[in-house]
Structure formats: structure tokens, C-alpha cells
C-alpha positions in Angstrom: 0.0 -0.1 0.0 1.0 3.6 -0.7 0.7 6.4 1.9 0.4 9.8 0.2 0.8 13.2 1.9 -0.6 16.4 0.4 0.8 19.1 2.7 -0.9 22.5 2.4 -0.5 25.7 4.4 -3.8 24.9 6.4 -4.3 21.2 6.1 -2.5 17.9 5.5 -4.5 15.4 3.5 -3.4 11.8 3.7 -4.5 9.0 1.5 -3.9 5.3 1.5 -3.8 3.5 -2.0 -4.0 -0.2 -2.6 -2.9 -1.1 -6.1 -3.9 2.3 -7.4 -7.2 2.5 -5.7 -7.8 5.1 -2.9 -8.8 3.0 0.2 -9.3 5.9 2.6 -8.2 9.5 3.3 -8.0 11.9 6.2 -7.5 15.7 6.7 -5.3 16.9 9.5 -4.3 20.5 10.6 -0.9 21.5 9.3 1.3 22.0 12.4 5.1 22.4 11.9 5.5 22.3 15.7 4.6 18.6 15.8 7.5 16.0 15.8 7.6 12.9 13.7 6.6 10.8 16.7 3.5 12.9 17.3 2.4 12.6 13.7 3.3 8.9 13.9 1.0 8.4 16.8 -1.9 10.3 15.1 -1.5 8.2 12.0 -1.2 5.0 14.0 -4.7 5.9 15.6 -6.2 6.7 12.2 -4.9 3.4 10.8 -6.3 1.5 13.7 -9.8 3.1 13.3 -9.8 2.0 9.7 -8.5 -1.5 10.4 -5.1 -0.8 8.7 -1.6 -1.4 10.1 1.5 0.6 9.8 3.2 -2.5 8.3 0.7 -2.5 5.5 2.5 0.6 4.0 5.1 -0.4 1.4 6.0 3.1 0.1 5.4 6.8 0.9 5.1 9.9 -1.3 5.0 13.6 -0.2 4.0 16.9 -1.8 4.4 19.9 0.4 4.2 23.7 0.0 5.4 24.0 3.7 9.2 23.5 3.6 9.5 23.5 7.4 7.5 20.3 7.8 9.2 18.3 5.1 12.1 17.0 7.2 9.6 16.0 9.9 7.6 13.9 7.5 10.8 12.4 5.9 11.9 11.4 9.5 8.3 9.9 9.9 8.7 7.9 6.8 12.0 6.3 7.6 11.2 5.7 11.3 7.7 4.3 11.1 7.5 3.0 7.5 11.1 2.2 6.9 11.0 3.9 3.5 12.8 7.0 2.2 9.8 8.9 0.9 9.5 10.2 -2.6 9.3 14.0 -2.4 7.8 15.9 -5.3 10.4 18.3 -6.7 13.2 18.5 -9.2 14.2 15.2 -10.7 10.7 13.7 -10.4 9.2 12.3 -13.6 5.9 14.0 -14.2 5.1 13.7 -17.9 4.8 17.5 -18.1 7.0 20.0 -20.1 7.5 22.9 -17.6 7.5 26.2 -19.4 7.8 28.3 -16.2 10.7 30.8 -16.2 12.3 28.9 -13.2 10.7 25.5 -12.9 11.9 25.2 -9.3 9.5 27.9 -8.3 6.4 26.0 -9.3 4.6 24.7 -6.1 4.6 20.9 -5.7 0.8 20.9 -5.4 0.4 22.6 -8.8 2.7 20.1 -10.6 0.8 17.2 -9.0 -2.6 18.7 -10.0 -1.4 19.2 -13.5 0.0 15.7 -13.9 -3.2 14.2 -12.5 -5.4 16.4 -14.7 -3.5 15.5 -17.9 -3.9 11.8 -17.2 -7.6 11.9 -16.2 -9.0 14.6 -18.5 -6.4 15.5 -21.3 -5.6 19.1 -22.3 -5.9 21.9 -23.0 -7.1 22.7 -19.5 -7.3 25.2 -16.7 -6.8 23.8 -13.1 -8.1 25.9 -10.2 -7.1 25.0 -6.7 -9.3 26.8 -4.1 -7.4 26.4 -0.9 -5.4 28.8 1.4 -4.4 30.5 -1.8 -6.4 30.2 -5.0 -4.2 29.1 -7.9 -4.9 28.9 -11.6 -2.7 26.6 -13.9 -2.7 26.5 -17.7 -1.8 23.2 -19.5 -1.8 22.7 -23.2 -3.0 19.6 -25.1 0.7 18.6 -25.4 1.1 18.5 -21.6 3.0 21.8 -21.5 2.6 23.5 -18.1 2.6 27.2 -19.1 2.2 28.8 -15.6 -0.8 30.7 -14.2 -2.1 32.9 -11.5 -1.9 33.0 -7.8 -4.4 34.9 -5.7 -5.3 35.2 -2.0 -7.8 32.4 -1.0 -11.2 33.0 0.5 -10.0 32.3 4.0 -7.0 34.6 3.7 -9.2 37.4 2.5 -11.7 36.8 5.3 -9.0 36.7 7.9 -7.5 40.0 6.6 -10.9 41.8 6.9 -11.2 40.6 10.5 -7.6 41.3 11.6 -7.0 44.6 9.7 -10.3 46.4 10.7 -11.5 47.5 14.0 -15.2 46.6 13.8 -15.7 43.9 11.2 -16.3 40.4 12.7 -15.1 37.0 11.6 -17.8 35.4 9.3 -18.6 31.9 8.0 -17.7 31.4 4.4 -21.1 30.8 2.7 -23.4 32.4 0.2 -25.7 35.0 1.7 -28.1 34.7 -1.3 -28.0 38.3 -2.4 -25.5 41.2 -2.9 -27.7 44.0 -1.5 -27.3 43.0 2.1 -28.8 44.6 5.1 -26.3 43.6 7.9 -22.6 43.5 8.2 -22.2 39.8 8.4 -24.1 39.0 5.1 -22.4 42.2 3.4 -19.0 40.6 4.2 -20.1 37.1 3.0 -21.4 38.7 -0.3 -18.2 40.6 -0.8 -15.9 37.6 0.0 -17.9 34.8 -1.8 -19.3 36.6 -4.8 -16.2 38.6 -5.3 -14.2 35.4 -5.4 -16.6 33.9 -7.9 -16.2 37.0 -10.0 -12.5 36.8 -9.9 -12.5 33.1 -10.8 -14.9 33.7 -13.8 -12.8 36.7 -15.1 -9.4 34.8 -14.8 -10.7 31.7 -16.4 -12.0 33.8 -19.4 -8.7 35.5 -19.9 -6.7 32.2 -19.5 -8.9 30.5 -22.1 -8.2 33.2 -24.7 -4.5 33.1 -23.9 -4.4 29.2 -24.1 -6.1 29.2 -27.4 -3.7 32.0 -28.8 -0.7 29.9 -27.5 -1.8 26.7 -29.1 -3.2 28.4 -32.2 -6.5 26.4 -31.8 -10.1 26.9 -31.2 -10.3 23.9 -28.9 -12.1 24.9 -25.7 -10.0 24.2 -22.6 -11.5 22.1 -19.9 -11.7 23.7 -16.5 -11.2 21.6 -13.3 -11.6 22.9 -9.8 -10.2 21.2 -6.7 -9.5 22.2 -3.1 -11.6 22.7 0.0 -13.7 25.5 -1.3 -14.3 24.2 -4.8 -17.9 23.3 -4.4 -18.8 26.7 -2.8 -17.4 28.6 -5.7 -18.7 26.2 -8.3 -22.3 26.7 -7.1 -22.3 30.4 -8.3 -20.6 30.3 -11.7 -20.7 28.3 -15.0 -17.1 28.2 -16.1 -16.1 25.2 -14.1 -16.6 21.8 -15.9 -15.5 19.4 -13.2 -15.0 19.6 -9.5 -12.5 17.0 -8.4 -11.8 17.2 -4.7 -9.3 14.3 -4.7 -7.2 15.5 -7.6 -4.0 16.1 -5.7 -4.1 12.8 -3.9 -4.8 10.9 -7.0 -2.0 12.9 -8.7 0.4 11.7 -6.0 -0.5 8.1 -6.8 0.0 8.8 -10.6 3.4 10.3 -10.0 4.3 7.4 -7.7 3.7 5.0 -10.6 5.8 7.0 -12.8 8.8 7.0 -10.4 8.5 3.8 -8.4 10.8 1.7 -10.7 13.7 3.8 -9.4 13.0 2.7 -5.8 15.0 0.3 -3.8 14.6 -0.9 -0.1 16.7 0.7 2.5 19.0 -1.5 4.6 18.8 -1.2 8.5 22.0 0.9 8.5 20.6 3.3 5.9 17.3 3.6 7.8 19.3 4.4 10.9 21.4 7.0 9.2 18.5 8.6 7.3 16.3 8.7 10.5 19.1 10.4 12.5 19.7 12.9 9.6 16.0 13.9 9.2 15.5 14.1 12.9 18.4 16.6 13.2 17.1 18.7 10.3 13.5 18.6 11.7 14.8 20.0 15.0 16.7 22.8 13.3 13.7 23.8 11.2 11.1 23.6 13.9 9.8 27.1 15.0 
């Protein structure tokens, strides 16, 4: 079985795959103060609840946009699963042609999403990830990753309103049902949610035009949305073709299949050295 980690700024999503099929998944709060042992105990409890065992895991893959937590999870992998985790980054086979000015700057989650979407849907496409940040990625029908747009996510915008103003409250992120609102809470919800919908709709229209111009084609790009807030935004606009909440996890399994043939088991001595190295690095990087 494969254990996949999708580490975002707000949440860690874990998934267990058995022969390519997602068996179960969980969502944890991202906390770079936790040690490998703390995460190990949490995962052991989750496994126990689902009738799984730590020994069922034969490999581990990690995609993270939080560098400070990487060494902790690498330490976790070597100590509890006796495997040196595959980490999404330079040198990983993705099947994509990265056209970014500096490919090393592309977030691991964006690459994983693009690789998954190419295999599942085919291009050209626009991938929207509605998480802590809202990202838009453009991919051609030849699997060229062109780049995209990064905007503040809904939660960041909501937190900023609450933290940077004297009287505005913290509000739930939900549709108020109208834009002419008669109280502060629904007025904020309207601005946040409908404003985000408007941004998504505008950027998608511009990206479609640029994708068609780049490929010199009239083929309409497919639009895929993922992330925790995808359903909320999809409810109010027509530009999204598919909502795929598990796109990143499935992408990790796809990239694992592309890279697993280069894997080899670690010896006991290698595990000891790797564990000690990652533990030291995790301690240095912990806040």
C-alpha cells in the first residue's frame, strides 16, 4: 500500500492507496511544531480506526508547500514505514513540459494537480485549486505546463478583513443569497464569496483566450476545480466543468507509478542514518 501526503498551508490530506485505488483519506491541521513521533501516533490511531496497520504501507510519497514540515515527514517515513519517501520536486518524472521561467519555483501541489489532470482529462485545461491560496494553472493539449495565476484564497481574504479592521467580525464562508445585504455579516459574506466567484470567472475567461492563442487552436480548454472551497465557488458560476476534490491525492499516486521503478529498499543501517539525519534537520527547522 502507498501512503500519500498532500501538505498545504492549512491542512495535510493523507491518502492510502492499494494497487492504485484510494482506500481511505483523512484531513489533519498542518502544524510544523509537531514532531515525527506525534504525527506517527496520530497516523497509527487513524490506521487502527480503519483496520489498517503501519506494516501495510510499502511506500510513501510527499508533496508539500510548507518546507519547514518536510524533514519531519521524511523522518516519519524512515522511522515508522522504513522507507525514504518520494518527495515531489526537481528530478521527479511528471510527464509534463514545464514552461515556467524557473521550474523550481512551481509549487509541488500545482505540478501534482497538472500531472493528474493530464492523465484523467487531457488538455488543454485550466486547473483551479481553491485552498489557502487560489491558484490557476494552464496546461496545453501537449502537456506543456505554461504557468498561471496565484491569488489570495477566500480564508486569507476573510482573515484579513477581520484582523485589519476595528469593527468587522469573523464570518462563515457561505453564500448570503443576495448582494444587496442589510447587515454587516451578510455584506461581508457577499463581498468575499461573490467577489471570489467574479475573480475566478474573469481569470478563467482570460486564460482560455491566452491558451487558445498559445496553441493556435479553437479547442475549448477544460476547467477543473479542486480544493476545500471548490464546491462553494462552483455553485455560483458556470465556467467550471469538473469539481475533483481528490485530484491532488490521485495525482500523487499517478506520480508514484511514474517513479517507483527507481526505488530500492533501505538497509537497516541506511534507515538508521536517514532517521538520524532527518531528525536533526527537523529539529533545526522547527519554530
